[in-house]
C-alpha positions as CSV (number, residue, x, y, z in Angstrom):
1,M,0.0,-0.1,-0.1
2,I,1.2,3.6,-0.9
3,A,0.1,6.4,0.9
4,D,-2.5,8.8,-0.6
5,R,-2.5,7.0,-3.8
6,S,-6.1,6.6,-5.4
7,D,-6.1,2.7,-5.1
8,R,-5.8,3.1,-1.2
9,R,-9.0,5.0,-1.1
10,S,-10.8,2.0,-2.4
11,A,-8.9,-0.7,-0.2
12,R,-11.0,-3.2,1.6
13,L,-10.8,-4.7,5.1
14,F,-11.1,-8.4,5.6
15,V,-12.4,-8.9,9.2
16,V,-12.3,-12.4,10.9
17,E,-14.3,-12.5,14.1
18,T,-13.4,-14.8,17.0
19,D,-16.3,-17.0,16.1
20,G,-15.0,-17.4,12.7
21,T,-17.5,-15.2,11.0
22,M,-15.9,-13.4,8.0
23,R,-16.8,-9.9,6.6
24,D,-15.7,-7.6,3.8
25,L,-15.9,-4.0,4.8
26,A,-14.7,-0.5,3.5
27,R,-11.4,0.5,4.9
28,T,-13.1,3.6,6.6
29,R,-15.0,1.0,8.8
30,L,-11.9,0.5,10.7
31,A,-12.7,3.0,13.1
32,T,-15.9,1.2,14.2
33,L,-14.5,-2.2,14.7
34,F,-13.1,-1.6,18.4
35,S,-14.8,-1.2,21.7
36,P,-14.3,1.3,24.6
37,G,-11.3,0.3,26.8
38,D,-9.6,-1.3,23.8
39,L,-5.9,-0.3,23.0
40,V,-4.6,0.1,19.5
41,V,-0.9,0.1,19.0
42,A,0.8,1.3,15.9
43,N,4.3,1.8,14.2
44,D,5.2,5.4,13.9
45,A,8.6,4.9,12.1
46,A,9.1,7.2,9.2
47,T,10.8,5.7,6.2
48,L,14.2,6.5,5.1
49,P,15.1,7.4,1.5
50,A,17.1,4.2,1.6
51,S,17.8,3.7,-2.2
52,L,21.1,5.5,-3.2
53,D,22.2,5.5,-7.0
54,G,25.9,6.3,-7.7
55,T,29.2,5.1,-8.9
56,H,31.6,2.5,-7.6
57,I,34.9,4.7,-7.8
58,P,37.4,1.9,-8.5
59,S,35.6,0.5,-11.6
60,G,33.7,3.5,-12.6
61,E,30.6,1.2,-12.8
62,A,27.0,2.2,-11.8
63,I,25.7,0.9,-8.4
64,E,22.7,1.1,-6.4
65,I,22.9,0.8,-2.7
66,R,19.8,-0.2,-0.6
67,L,20.4,0.5,3.1
68,A,19.1,-2.6,5.0
69,G,20.1,-2.5,8.5
70,W,21.6,-0.3,11.2
71,R,25.1,-0.9,12.6
72,S,24.5,1.3,15.4
73,L,21.1,3.1,16.1
74,P,20.4,5.8,15.8
75,D,23.9,6.6,13.9
76,P,23.0,7.4,10.4
77,T,26.6,7.2,9.2
78,R,27.0,3.3,9.3
79,F,24.7,0.6,7.8
80,V,24.5,-3.0,6.5
81,A,23.6,-2.6,2.9
82,I,22.6,-4.5,-0.3
83,A,24.4,-3.7,-3.6
84,F,23.0,-4.0,-7.2
85,G,24.6,-3.3,-10.5
86,V,23.2,-1.2,-13.3
87,G,19.3,-0.9,-13.6
88,D,16.5,0.2,-11.5
89,H,13.4,-0.8,-9.6
90,R,11.6,-1.6,-12.9
91,T,13.3,-4.7,-13.3
92,P,12.2,-7.3,-11.0
93,T,14.6,-7.5,-8.0
94,E,15.4,-11.2,-8.8
95,D,16.5,-10.2,-12.3
96,R,18.8,-7.3,-11.1
97,L,22.6,-7.5,-12.3
98,P,25.1,-8.1,-9.5
99,P,27.3,-5.3,-8.4
100,P,30.8,-4.7,-9.7
101,A,33.5,-6.7,-7.9
102,L,33.7,-5.1,-4.4
103,S,36.6,-5.0,-1.9
104,T,36.9,-3.6,1.6
105,G,38.0,0.0,1.3
106,D,36.4,0.7,-1.9
107,R,34.8,4.3,-2.2
108,L,31.4,5.0,-3.6
109,R,29.9,8.2,-4.9
110,L,26.3,8.4,-4.2
111,G,25.0,11.8,-5.3
112,P,26.4,14.3,-2.8
113,L,27.4,11.6,-0.4
114,D,30.7,9.7,-0.3
115,A,30.7,6.1,1.2
116,V,33.4,3.5,2.1
117,I,32.8,-0.1,2.2
118,E,34.0,-1.1,5.7
119,G,33.6,-4.8,5.2
120,L,32.2,-7.6,3.0
121,L,29.8,-10.0,4.6
122,D,28.9,-13.6,3.6
123,H,27.3,-12.7,0.3
124,H,28.4,-10.8,-2.8
125,R,25.5,-8.4,-2.5
126,L,25.8,-7.7,1.4
127,L,28.3,-5.1,2.8
128,E,29.0,-2.8,5.7
129,L,29.0,0.8,4.7
130,R,30.2,3.9,6.2
131,F,29.5,7.6,5.3
132,P,32.1,9.9,6.6
133,G,30.8,13.3,7.8
134,T,28.6,14.3,10.6
135,P,25.1,12.6,11.0
136,A,23.3,15.8,10.1
137,A,25.2,16.1,6.7
138,V,24.6,12.2,5.9
139,L,21.0,12.7,6.6
140,A,20.8,15.9,4.5
141,G,22.5,14.1,1.6
142,M,20.0,11.2,1.8
143,A,17.2,13.4,1.8
144,Q,18.7,15.3,-1.2
145,H,19.6,12.2,-3.4
146,G,18.0,9.1,-1.9
147,R,14.8,7.7,-3.0
148,P,12.4,5.1,-1.3
149,I,13.1,1.6,-1.9
150,Q,10.6,0.1,-4.4
151,Y,9.9,-2.8,-6.5
152,A,8.7,-3.5,-10.1
153,H,5.0,-3.7,-9.3
154,V,4.9,0.1,-8.9
155,P,6.8,1.3,-12.0
156,E,6.3,5.1,-11.4
157,L,8.8,6.8,-9.1
158,L,7.7,7.2,-5.6
159,A,8.4,10.4,-3.5
160,L,9.3,10.2,0.1
161,W,6.0,11.4,1.2
162,D,4.4,8.4,-0.7
163,V,6.0,6.1,1.8
164,W,5.2,8.2,5.0
165,T,2.2,7.3,6.9
166,K,0.0,9.9,8.7
167,I,1.7,9.1,12.0
168,A,5.3,9.1,10.8
169,A,7.9,10.5,13.3
170,R,11.4,9.3,13.7
171,P,13.1,8.1,10.2
172,L,14.3,4.7,11.2
173,A,12.5,2.3,8.7
174,F,14.1,1.1,5.4
175,E,10.6,0.3,4.0
176,A,7.2,1.7,5.0
177,P,5.5,0.1,8.0
178,S,2.6,-0.4,5.6
179,A,-0.1,-1.4,8.0
180,S,-0.1,2.0,9.4
181,F,-1.3,3.4,6.2
182,A,-4.7,2.2,7.3
183,L,-4.6,5.1,9.8
184,D,-5.8,8.6,9.2
185,W,-6.5,11.4,11.7
186,R,-10.3,11.0,11.2
187,T,-10.0,7.2,12.5
188,L,-7.8,8.4,15.5
189,Q,-10.3,11.2,16.3
190,T,-13.2,8.5,16.2
191,W,-11.4,6.3,18.5
192,R,-10.7,9.1,21.0
193,L,-14.4,10.0,21.1
194,R,-15.3,6.2,21.5
195,D,-12.8,5.9,24.4
196,V,-10.6,3.6,22.3
197,G,-6.9,4.0,23.4
198,F,-4.2,4.7,20.9
199,A,-0.4,4.5,21.5
200,A,2.7,4.3,19.2
201,L,6.1,2.5,19.1
202,T,8.9,2.8,16.8
203,H,10.2,-0.2,14.8
204,A,12.7,0.0,12.1
205,A,10.8,-2.1,9.4
206,G,13.4,-3.8,7.0
207,V,13.5,-4.7,3.4
208,S,11.0,-7.0,1.7
209,S,13.3,-8.6,-0.7
210,T,16.9,-8.7,-1.6
211,G,16.6,-10.5,-4.9
212,D,18.5,-13.6,-3.8
213,P,16.8,-16.8,-2.4
214,A,19.7,-17.2,0.0
215,L,19.6,-13.7,1.4
216,D,15.8,-13.7,1.4
217,S,15.8,-16.6,3.6
218,R,17.6,-14.5,6.3
219,L,15.0,-11.8,6.4
220,P,14.1,-9.9,8.4
221,F,17.6,-8.6,9.3
222,D,17.9,-7.1,12.8
223,E,15.2,-4.7,13.2
224,P,15.7,-2.3,16.2
225,Y,12.7,-0.7,18.1
226,H,11.9,1.8,20.7
227,I,8.8,1.3,23.0
228,P,8.2,4.6,24.9
229,E,7.5,4.3,28.5
230,R,4.1,5.8,28.2
231,T,3.2,3.1,25.6
232,A,4.6,0.3,27.9
233,E,2.4,1.7,30.8
234,R,-0.8,1.8,28.6
235,V,-0.2,-1.8,27.5
236,A,0.4,-2.8,31.2
237,R,-2.8,-1.1,32.2
238,A,-5.0,-2.6,29.4
239,K,-3.5,-6.0,30.3
240,L,-4.8,-5.5,34.0
241,R,-8.2,-4.5,32.7
242,R,-8.3,-7.4,30.4
243,S,-8.9,-5.2,27.5
244,R,-8.0,-6.2,24.0
245,I,-4.7,-4.9,22.6
246,I,-4.7,-4.4,18.8
247,A,-1.3,-4.5,17.0
248,I,-1.4,-2.7,13.8
249,G,1.0,-4.7,11.7
250,T,3.5,-7.5,12.3
251,S,6.3,-5.0,13.1
252,V,4.3,-3.9,16.3
253,V,3.5,-7.6,17.1
254,R,7.3,-8.5,17.0
255,A,8.2,-5.4,19.3
256,L,5.2,-6.0,21.8
257,E,6.4,-9.8,22.2
258,V,9.1,-8.4,24.5
259,I,6.5,-7.0,26.9
260,R,5.7,-10.2,29.1
261,G,2.5,-11.6,28.5
262,C,1.6,-9.8,25.2
């Protein structure tokens, strides 16, 4: 799902009740499905412009870098990354050409950003990457040059705001936490009026596909998360009341699993 695209406005909800009853509803009915006292928890991570085109300096060949993991959260100068050769997202990921031959210490020019390969991991596409410079300068370069990671099923180029949900906050995710696209301010206001609680956590949703079966079998890579103290307290109170806790998306489920009993 892509934020504010026309096909999202007509999206549907498939509802499975506890007794097995199934219903097909308009997405706008999401606001009516929960009861007073329920707590809805969503992922408020904003999406990084994590696809960076550029040049492999030693060979002069084109390269695309897709940032895929944090080496040290929230340091935006060091990442685990996936490398592709010439081409773009319109070619199915599994058909993308391999990157040029890479070595530790190779330099990359990615728009306004310089990058250095700090290490090669156990696959020819997988590497550790460092951006020299201050975090602010690196983030500014990403914002100027980077694009959202995308795949061949959406051929038109996406802007960064296409992959930010209405509740987007800290830019930590490598791909959009797409379940949160179901939320809008009208839904949140309806829940508030109905005494349905809402809380957020931040989970760094990772990449969907690397184009290689061996790498794909290892997904997701490490996905850091942050559960604010206020969210943890609201989850604990909901459990004491025996209220329902509704996780919006699998990234929220994975993060909430660390709170005992969720």
